[in-house]
C-alpha positions in Angstrom: -1.7 -12.0 92.1 -3.3 -15.0 90.6 -3.5 -18.3 92.3 -3.5 -21.7 90.6 -4.7 -25.1 91.8 -1.8 -26.8 90.3 1.2 -27.9 92.7 4.5 -25.8 91.9 7.9 -26.8 92.2 10.2 -25.2 94.9 13.7 -24.7 94.0 16.3 -23.9 96.6 19.5 -22.3 95.8 21.9 -23.2 99.0 23.8 -22.4 101.2 22.2 -24.8 103.8 25.2 -24.8 106.4 27.5 -22.1 107.7 24.8 -19.6 107.4 22.9 -18.9 110.9 22.6 -20.8 114.0 21.0 -24.0 113.1 22.7 -25.8 110.2 21.8 -29.1 111.9 18.1 -28.1 111.9 18.1 -26.9 108.5 19.5 -30.3 107.2 17.0 -32.1 109.3 14.1 -30.3 107.8 15.4 -30.6 104.1 15.7 -34.2 104.6 12.0 -34.5 105.6 9.3 -34.8 103.3 7.5 -31.6 102.8 4.7 -31.0 105.2 2.9 -29.1 102.8 3.4 -31.7 100.0 5.4 -29.5 98.0 7.8 -30.9 95.4 11.0 -29.7 96.5 14.5 -29.7 95.0 17.6 -28.4 97.0 20.5 -27.4 94.8 24.2 -27.3 96.2 25.8 -24.1 97.4 29.6 -23.8 97.9 29.3 -24.1 101.5 27.2 -27.3 101.4 29.9 -28.7 98.9 32.7 -27.9 101.3 30.8 -29.3 104.3 30.0 -32.6 102.4 33.9 -33.2 101.8 35.1 -32.7 105.4 35.5 -36.2 106.5 37.1 -37.2 102.9 39.4 -33.5 103.2 40.3 -33.2 106.9 43.1 -30.8 106.0 40.7 -28.1 104.8 38.7 -28.2 108.2 40.8 -25.4 109.9 39.8 -22.9 107.0 36.5 -24.1 107.1 36.1 -23.1 110.7 36.7 -19.1 109.4 34.1 -19.7 106.6 31.3 -20.3 108.9 32.1 -23.9 110.2 32.3 -22.8 113.8 28.6 -22.0 113.9 27.9 -24.9 112.0 29.6 -27.5 114.5 27.8 -25.3 117.4 24.4 -26.5 115.9 25.9 -30.2 116.5 27.0 -29.5 120.0 30.6 -28.9 118.9 32.2 -25.9 120.7 35.5 -25.0 118.9 36.2 -22.3 121.2 36.0 -24.5 124.1 38.2 -27.4 122.3 40.5 -24.8 121.4 41.1 -23.5 125.2 41.6 -27.0 126.0 43.9 -28.0 123.1 41.6 -30.3 121.7 41.1 -28.5 118.2 43.6 -30.4 115.9 42.2 -31.5 112.5 42.5 -35.1 113.6 40.8 -34.4 116.8 38.0 -32.6 115.0 37.3 -35.2 112.4 36.8 -38.0 114.9 34.1 -35.2 116.8 32.6 -34.5 113.2 32.0 -38.1 112.4 30.5 -38.9 115.8 28.2 -35.7 115.9 26.7 -35.2 112.6 24.4 -37.7 111.4 25.9 -39.7 108.4 22.6 -39.0 106.4 23.6 -35.1 106.6 26.9 -35.8 104.8 25.0 -38.2 102.2 22.4 -35.6 101.5 24.9 -32.9 100.9 26.9 -34.8 98.8 23.9 -36.0 96.6 22.6 -32.4 96.0 22.7 -31.5 92.3 24.2 -28.4 91.3 22.0 -26.9 88.5 18.3 -27.4 87.2 16.8 -26.3 84.0 13.3 -25.7 83.8 12.4 -24.2 80.1 14.1 -20.9 79.7 15.6 -20.5 83.5 18.6 -22.2 85.0 19.0 -22.7 88.6 22.4 -22.4 90.1 23.8 -21.4 93.5 26.4 -19.1 92.0 26.3 -18.2 88.3 27.7 -19.4 85.1 31.0 -18.7 83.3 30.1 -16.4 80.3 31.4 -17.5 77.0 31.1 -21.1 77.7 28.3 -23.6 76.7 26.0 -24.9 79.3 27.4 -28.5 79.0 31.0 -27.2 79.5 30.3 -25.7 82.8 32.2 -26.6 85.6 30.7 -27.4 89.0 32.8 -25.3 90.8 31.8 -22.1 88.7 28.3 -23.2 89.0 28.8 -23.0 92.8 31.5 -20.1 93.2 31.5 -17.8 90.6 31.1 -13.9 90.8 33.0 -12.1 88.0 32.7 -11.8 85.4 29.2 -13.6 85.5 27.7 -10.6 87.7 28.7 -7.9 85.3 28.2 -9.9 81.8 25.5 -12.1 82.9 24.2 -14.9 81.0 25.3 -15.3 77.3 23.5 -18.9 76.6 20.1 -18.0 75.9 18.9 -18.7 79.4 18.0 -16.3 82.4 20.0 -17.6 85.4 18.6 -17.3 88.8 20.9 -17.5 91.7 22.1 -17.1 94.9 25.8 -16.6 96.3 26.2 -12.8 96.0 24.2 -10.9 98.8 22.8 -7.6 98.0 20.0 -5.5 99.8 17.5 -6.1 97.4 17.2 -8.6 94.6 20.1 -8.0 92.0 19.0 -7.9 88.2 21.5 -8.3 85.5 22.0 -9.3 82.1 19.7 -12.5 81.9 20.3 -13.3 85.4 18.1 -12.6 88.8 20.1 -12.7 91.9 17.8 -13.5 95.0 20.4 -13.6 97.8 19.3 -11.0 100.4 21.2 -12.4 103.3 18.3 -14.0 105.1 20.3 -15.5 107.9 21.6 -12.1 108.8 18.9 -9.6 107.7 15.9 -11.9 108.0 14.8 -10.7 104.4 14.0 -13.8 102.3 13.6 -13.3 98.8 11.4 -15.5 96.7 11.1 -15.6 93.0 7.6 -16.8 91.6 7.8 -17.8 88.0 4.8 -18.6 85.9 5.6 -19.4 82.4 7.4 -16.5 81.2 6.4 -14.2 84.0 8.9 -13.8 87.1 7.7 -12.0 90.0 10.0 -11.1 93.1 8.0 -11.7 96.4 
């Protein structure tokens, strides 16, 4: 594979929380400048979006706990199972614990994450796009949450969509779309797509 002296752009597709055992560490890492001097853009995933709104929407906390939230809170030192056994896991009590345990910078970081990035003929998003709708009319909800009909129909906006969100054993190639979610937090298999001009190579 050819190497270049020029510095590339690293695009991350989310999710950074609710996946794996160290969500707190992942957000801390992403808030720091790259040790290798990489230009890095982190896009917002659906889990990151829910996490960012917890303090503003405490009524969603109980649903979030079954959505990966328990593991995320554990990474901040909050054991929901233990709290439940003590009868201290009510939403109102959890909101206060979360506000005390989670650095404000983590909420600010996830709230400020962009939802999409277009580079040349490629569109980077967490989940996909809604077919039949122009790029300027796509909703943030679809860009972060959609599966079908995008997975089967792909992109019809003249751009190749690079996405995650829907895991598969190996990269998923569809009509003008490339899915690279290989469930790294569970399988240990992280897929990277290297794009150089019009050439895309899976690593």
